C-alpha positions as CSV (number, residue, x, y, z in Angstrom):
1,G,0.0,0.0,0.0
2,L,3.0,2.3,-0.2
3,R,1.7,4.0,-3.4
4,Y,-1.3,5.3,-1.4
5,V,0.9,7.2,1.1
6,R,3.7,8.2,-1.3
7,K,2.9,12.0,-1.0
8,S,2.5,11.9,2.8
9,G,5.0,11.9,5.7
10,V,4.8,8.1,5.9
11,G,6.0,7.8,2.3
12,Q,8.9,10.2,3.0
13,A,9.7,8.2,6.2
14,V,10.0,5.0,4.1
15,S,12.4,6.8,1.7
16,H,14.4,7.9,4.8
17,Q,14.7,4.3,6.0
18,F,16.1,3.2,2.6
19,S,18.8,5.9,2.8
20,A,19.5,5.3,6.5
21,L,19.9,1.5,6.1
22,E,22.1,1.9,3.0
23,K,24.3,4.3,5.0
24,A,24.5,1.6,7.7
25,G,25.6,-1.0,5.2
26,I,22.4,-3.0,5.3
27,S,21.2,-4.5,2.1
28,V,17.6,-3.5,1.3
29,V,15.1,-5.0,-1.2
30,R,12.1,-3.0,-2.1
31,R,9.9,-5.9,-3.3
32,F,8.9,-9.0,-1.4
33,D,11.7,-11.5,-1.1
34,P,11.2,-14.8,0.9
35,H,14.9,-14.9,1.5
36,A,15.1,-11.6,3.4
37,D,16.0,-11.7,7.1
38,I,13.5,-9.1,8.2
39,I,10.3,-7.7,6.8
40,H,9.8,-4.0,7.7
41,I,6.2,-2.7,7.7
42,N,5.3,1.0,7.6
43,T,1.7,1.0,6.6
44,V,-1.5,-0.5,8.1
45,F,-3.4,-1.3,4.9
46,P,-4.8,-4.8,4.5
47,D,-1.8,-6.0,2.5
48,S,0.4,-5.1,5.4
49,L,-1.6,-7.1,7.8
50,F,-1.6,-10.1,5.4
51,M,2.2,-9.9,5.2
52,I,2.5,-9.7,9.0
53,L,0.3,-12.8,9.4
54,L,2.2,-14.6,6.7
55,A,5.4,-13.8,8.4
56,R,4.2,-15.3,11.6
57,I,3.3,-18.5,9.8
58,M,6.7,-18.6,7.9
59,R,8.6,-17.6,11.1
60,W,10.0,-14.4,9.4
61,K,11.1,-11.5,11.6
62,V,8.9,-8.4,11.4
63,V,9.6,-4.8,12.4
64,M,6.6,-2.6,12.6
65,W,7.1,1.2,12.4
66,A,4.1,2.8,14.1
67,H,3.8,6.2,12.4
68,S,0.1,6.8,13.3
69,T,-1.9,6.7,16.5
70,M,-5.5,7.0,17.3
71,E,-4.8,10.6,18.4
72,D,-3.4,11.8,15.1
73,F,-5.9,9.7,13.0
74,R,-8.7,11.9,14.3
75,G,-9.4,15.1,12.3
76,S,-7.8,13.7,9.2
77,F,-10.3,12.3,6.8
78,P,-14.1,12.0,6.5
79,F,-15.4,9.7,9.3
80,S,-11.9,9.5,10.9
81,D,-13.2,10.7,14.3
82,R,-15.7,7.9,14.4
83,L,-13.3,5.3,13.2
84,A,-10.4,6.4,15.5
85,P,-11.2,3.9,18.3
86,L,-11.3,1.0,15.8
87,F,-8.1,2.2,14.3
88,K,-6.5,2.1,17.8
89,H,-7.4,-1.6,18.2
90,Y,-6.3,-2.4,14.6
91,I,-2.8,-0.9,15.0
92,T,-2.5,-2.6,18.4
93,F,-3.4,-5.9,16.8
94,C,-0.8,-5.4,14.1
95,C,2.0,-4.2,16.5
96,N,1.5,-7.2,18.8
97,R,2.3,-9.5,15.9
98,A,5.6,-7.9,15.2
99,D,8.9,-8.8,16.7
100,A,9.8,-5.2,17.4
101,V,7.9,-1.9,17.1
102,I,9.4,1.5,16.3
103,T,7.7,4.9,16.7
104,P,9.2,8.3,16.1
105,T,9.1,10.0,19.6
106,V,9.0,9.2,23.3
107,Y,5.5,10.6,23.3
108,S,4.2,8.3,20.6
109,C,6.1,5.4,22.3
110,R,4.1,6.1,25.5
111,L,0.8,6.1,23.5
112,I,1.5,2.9,21.7
113,T,2.5,1.2,25.0
114,E,-0.7,2.4,26.7
115,Y,-2.8,0.9,23.9
116,G,-1.6,-2.5,25.1
117,V,1.2,-3.2,22.7
118,R,3.3,-5.9,24.4
119,R,6.2,-6.1,22.0
120,P,9.4,-4.2,22.5
121,V,8.8,-0.5,21.5
122,T,11.7,1.8,20.5
123,A,11.5,5.6,20.1
124,L,13.5,6.5,17.0
125,S,13.2,9.6,14.9
126,N,12.3,9.4,11.2
127,G,15.5,11.4,10.7
128,V,16.5,13.9,8.1
129,D,19.2,14.1,5.4
130,T,21.1,17.1,6.7
131,G,23.4,17.0,3.7
132,F,20.5,17.6,1.3
133,F,18.3,19.9,3.5
134,I,20.7,22.7,4.0
135,R,20.2,26.4,3.5
136,N,21.1,27.3,-0.1
137,R,20.9,30.9,-1.4
138,N,20.5,29.9,-5.1
139,R,17.7,27.5,-4.3
140,G,16.0,30.3,-2.2
141,V,16.3,32.8,-5.1
142,Y,14.8,30.3,-7.5
143,F,11.9,29.6,-5.1
144,R,11.0,33.3,-4.9
145,K,11.4,33.8,-8.7
146,K,9.2,30.7,-9.5
147,Y,6.3,31.9,-7.3
148,G,6.6,35.6,-8.3
149,F,7.8,36.9,-4.9
150,C,10.0,39.9,-4.6
151,A,13.3,39.9,-2.7
152,D,11.8,42.0,0.2
153,D,8.5,40.0,0.5
154,K,7.9,38.3,3.8
155,I,7.0,34.7,3.2
156,V,5.7,32.0,5.6
157,V,5.6,28.4,4.4
158,T,4.4,25.0,5.6
159,A,4.3,21.5,4.2
160,A,1.4,19.2,5.1
161,L,-1.6,17.4,3.8
162,P,-4.5,19.9,3.6
163,I,-6.6,18.4,6.4
164,E,-8.1,19.8,9.6
165,R,-5.6,18.2,12.0
166,K,-2.8,19.9,10.2
167,G,-4.4,23.3,11.0
168,I,-5.2,24.4,7.5
169,T,-8.2,26.5,8.6
170,E,-6.2,28.4,11.2
171,F,-3.4,28.8,8.7
172,I,-5.9,30.6,6.4
173,E,-7.2,32.7,9.2
174,L,-3.7,33.8,10.2
175,A,-3.0,34.8,6.7
176,R,-6.2,36.8,6.7
177,R,-5.0,38.6,9.8
178,M,-1.5,39.2,8.3
179,N,-2.4,40.4,4.9
180,D,1.0,42.0,4.4
181,V,2.7,38.6,4.4
182,H,2.6,35.7,1.9
183,F,1.6,32.3,3.1
184,V,2.5,29.2,1.1
185,W,1.0,25.7,1.7
186,F,2.9,22.8,0.2
187,G,1.0,19.5,0.1
188,S,-2.0,17.9,-1.7
189,L,-4.6,15.2,-1.2
190,E,-7.2,13.5,-3.4
191,A,-10.3,15.7,-3.6
192,I,-12.5,12.8,-2.4
193,L,-10.6,12.7,0.9
194,I,-10.9,16.4,1.7
195,P,-14.0,17.3,3.8
196,R,-16.4,20.0,2.5
197,K,-15.5,22.3,5.4
198,I,-11.8,22.3,4.2
199,K,-12.7,22.7,0.6
200,A,-14.9,25.7,1.5
201,A,-12.1,27.2,3.6
202,I,-9.6,26.8,0.7
203,A,-12.0,28.3,-1.8
204,A,-12.5,31.4,0.5
205,A,-8.8,31.9,1.3
206,P,-7.5,35.4,0.9
207,S,-5.2,36.3,-2.0
208,N,-2.0,36.2,0.1
209,V,-2.4,32.4,0.6
210,H,-0.8,30.2,-2.1
211,F,-1.6,26.5,-2.4
212,A,1.4,25.1,-4.2
213,G,0.4,21.4,-4.1
214,F,2.8,18.5,-3.9
215,V,6.4,19.3,-4.9
216,T,9.7,17.6,-4.9
217,Q,12.1,17.5,-2.0
218,A,14.5,19.8,-3.9
219,E,11.7,22.4,-4.3
220,L,10.9,22.1,-0.6
221,A,14.5,22.7,0.3
222,G,14.4,25.7,-1.9
223,A,11.3,27.0,-0.2
224,Y,12.9,26.6,3.2
225,S,16.0,28.4,1.9
226,G,14.0,31.3,0.4
227,A,11.2,31.9,2.9
228,D,11.4,33.8,6.2
229,C,9.5,31.4,8.5
230,F,8.3,27.8,8.6
231,L,5.0,27.5,10.4
232,F,3.5,24.2,11.4
233,M,0.0,24.4,13.0
234,S,-0.7,20.6,13.3
235,R,-2.8,19.7,16.4
236,E,-1.3,16.3,16.8
237,E,1.8,14.5,15.5
238,T,4.0,11.6,16.3
239,E,7.0,13.7,15.0
240,G,6.6,15.7,11.8
241,I,9.2,15.1,9.1
242,A,8.6,18.5,7.5
243,D,9.7,20.1,10.8
244,L,13.0,18.2,10.8
245,E,13.6,19.3,7.2
246,A,12.9,23.0,8.1
247,L,15.2,22.8,11.2
248,S,17.9,21.3,9.0
249,C,17.6,24.2,6.6
250,S,18.0,26.7,9.5
251,I,14.7,28.5,8.7
252,P,13.1,30.0,11.8
253,V,10.3,27.7,12.8
254,V,7.0,28.3,14.7
255,L,5.2,25.2,16.0
256,R,2.1,24.5,17.9
257,D,3.0,23.4,21.5
258,I,1.9,19.8,21.3
259,P,3.2,16.7,23.3
260,A,5.4,15.5,20.4
261,Y,7.4,18.8,20.6
262,S,7.9,18.8,24.4
263,G,11.6,18.0,23.9
264,L,12.1,21.2,21.8
265,A,11.2,23.4,24.7
266,E,13.9,21.6,26.7
267,E,16.3,22.3,23.8
268,G,15.7,26.0,24.0
269,L,13.1,26.3,21.2
270,D,10.3,27.3,23.6
271,V,10.3,30.8,22.0
272,C,8.9,29.2,18.8
273,L,6.0,27.3,20.4
274,F,2.4,28.6,20.6
275,H,-0.9,27.5,22.0
276,T,-3.5,30.0,20.6
277,L,-3.9,31.8,17.3
278,D,-3.0,35.1,19.0
279,E,0.2,33.6,20.3
280,C,1.0,32.1,16.9
281,E,0.6,35.5,15.2
282,E,2.9,37.0,17.9
283,R,5.6,34.4,17.3
284,V,5.4,34.7,13.5
285,R,5.6,38.5,13.6
286,H,8.6,38.3,16.0
287,V,10.4,35.9,13.6
288,L,9.7,38.2,10.7
289,S,11.0,41.3,12.4
290,H,14.1,40.1,14.3
291,D,17.5,38.6,13.7
292,M,17.0,34.9,14.3
293,S,20.5,33.7,13.4
294,A,21.2,32.3,16.8
295,L,18.0,30.3,16.7
296,S,18.8,29.0,13.2
297,E,22.2,27.7,14.4
298,K,20.5,25.8,17.3
299,E,17.9,24.4,14.9
300,R,20.7,23.1,12.6
301,S,22.4,21.4,15.6
302,L,19.1,19.7,16.5
303,A,18.7,18.4,13.0
304,K,22.2,17.0,12.9
305,E,21.4,14.9,16.0
306,R,18.8,13.2,13.8
307,D,20.8,12.8,10.6
308,L,20.0,9.7,8.6
309,S,23.5,8.2,9.2
310,L,22.8,8.1,12.9
311,I,19.3,6.8,12.4
312,G,20.7,4.0,10.3
313,Q,23.0,2.9,13.1
314,R,20.2,2.8,15.6
315,L,17.9,1.0,13.2
316,S,20.5,-1.6,12.5
317,E,20.8,-2.2,16.3
318,V,17.1,-2.9,16.5
319,Y,17.6,-5.5,13.8
320,R,20.6,-7.0,15.6
321,Q,18.5,-7.3,18.8
322,I,15.8,-9.2,17.0
323,V,18.4,-11.7,15.6
324,K,20.1,-12.0,19.0
325,R,16.7,-12.8,20.7
326,E,16.0,-15.5,18.0
327,K,19.4,-17.2,18.6
328,H,18.8,-17.1,22.4
329,D,15.4,-18.6,22.0
330,R,16.9,-21.5,20.0
331,L,19.4,-22.4,22.7
332,P,18.6,-25.7,24.5
């Protein structure tokens, strides 16, 4: 089911895993291979469950990466609020049939464990390619030129699926308040999955809001290099890959103060966190009118701690632990 999430954070996380494992010297096959040592599952579509159950029968090792929780499933798609409790039981069922479970943050690790997942759960960031996502002046100039922005225009960008949980209605409202600033939303979704309320809000958005749709990673890196602020208004996350990419590009970030970002406050990024829309406007205006170079350096350092080369090492250790447990279980 990877093709269904290719344009989402889960799709990007899978791409990160390929890169991280290759950096760690682990051979990866992208199609089913019965001779593989470990099957790594990232989605919870029916074909994933089938593969997990097949693996149990064939005694293959399974790693399940729990990207989603009941909490962040709510407010996503039509009927998601009603289906959320069922989704919780479903992902718990899947995770309990894996040999190891990985989830991006300590916060999501706690949630998954509280659901009743009895398998070993590891908190491991999705990571970021800090060599690719790095501030680049030429990319930034190209971004402004492509979208028709002037050199002195103030620009706020975000990257997310256009759904309520990601805060798209508040993003539009903030743009309405700050009509002297350009707001750009990167990300798209099939029209059938967008609720009427969101479609109406997008249709009524002021002229300073630009919906750029799905773009390549290179274009995102250019946007982070050319914009003045990265704003992420999501109400619930397990981590947020776009945040890591923005941090890596040293663009000043403004984030909603949600549990997944509690660690950022401890790292000195509390000045970037907000609770209300008024606070958000205050944080954004501060970023746009002050020298944020010190903050940018701190952001880059945080991103480097989550570089894919380090993630690959930790992921390979999870694999080794699975193999080690198997050998131990076989001892007489």
